[in-house]
N, C-alpha and C positions, 0 to 999 in steps of 0.2 A: 675682091682685090684684083686689080689689073695686073698683068704680067710685067708691065713697065715698073710698077711699084715693087713687085716680087723681085725683079732684077736688082733694084736699088737696095732692098732689104737683104737679099742674098749676099751682097758684098759686106754687109754689116753683121754677119753671123759671128757671134762670140763663142757659142758652145752648142753642141749637139748632145741631147740626152735621150737615152733609150729606156722608156718606162714600160710597165705592163700594158698601158693603154696606147702605146705607140711612140713614135719619134716626136720629140719636141725640140724646137730651136730657140735659143736665146739670141734675139736679134737687136741690133741698135737702130732705132728709127731716126728719121731726119732731125728730130729735136734732141737727140742724144740719150733718150731714155731707152733702157734695155727692157724688153718684154719677152715673155715665153709664148710661142705660138706652135700649134700642131704642124708637123712637117707637111701634111697633105695640103695645107693652105698655099704652099709654094709649088704644088705639082701641077704642071701645065695640063696634063690629061684629065685630072680631076676637075679643074676650073673650066675646061672646055665643055664638059658635060653639064655645067650648071646654068640655070636660067635665072635672070634677075626678075624681081617682082616687087610688089608692095611690101613694105616691112610689116611683120606680124609680131604681136606681143601677147603673151599669155597674161591676162590681168591678174590672176592669182599669183603668179610668179613675180610680177611687178610689185604687187602689194607686199609680198613677203620680203622682197629685196629692200623696199622702202622702210619697213620695220627694222630689219637687220641693220641698215645703215643708220637709222635713228639711234638704235641701241649702241652701236659702235661709237657714235658721236657723243652720246651721253656718258659712256665709260671714259672716253678721252677727256671729257670735261670734269670728271670726278663726281658725276651725279649718280644716284642710285638707279639701277636698271631693273625693271620688272619684266620677267619673262611672261610673254603672252601665249596662252594656249590657243589652239586653232578656233575655238568658239568665240574668242574675243577679237579676232583679227578681222 
């Protein structure tokens, strides 16, 4: 996230929450959708130390997310959902 965007989002902060895992901000983005993001994502000092690189995805996590999304969509459609054990994923 660039700090130009951080400044834009900072003006749209709707709520600040302090949780056991840290500070979270409810922010309104340019489209009007409010999302929760960790407070460190708007910290200039944290971002200054980050380097950008090629995106990396854990394939096992991606597969699990795809299965979870499919199960949610099936539930929403009123279809029976079968829980899959790790051996069948």
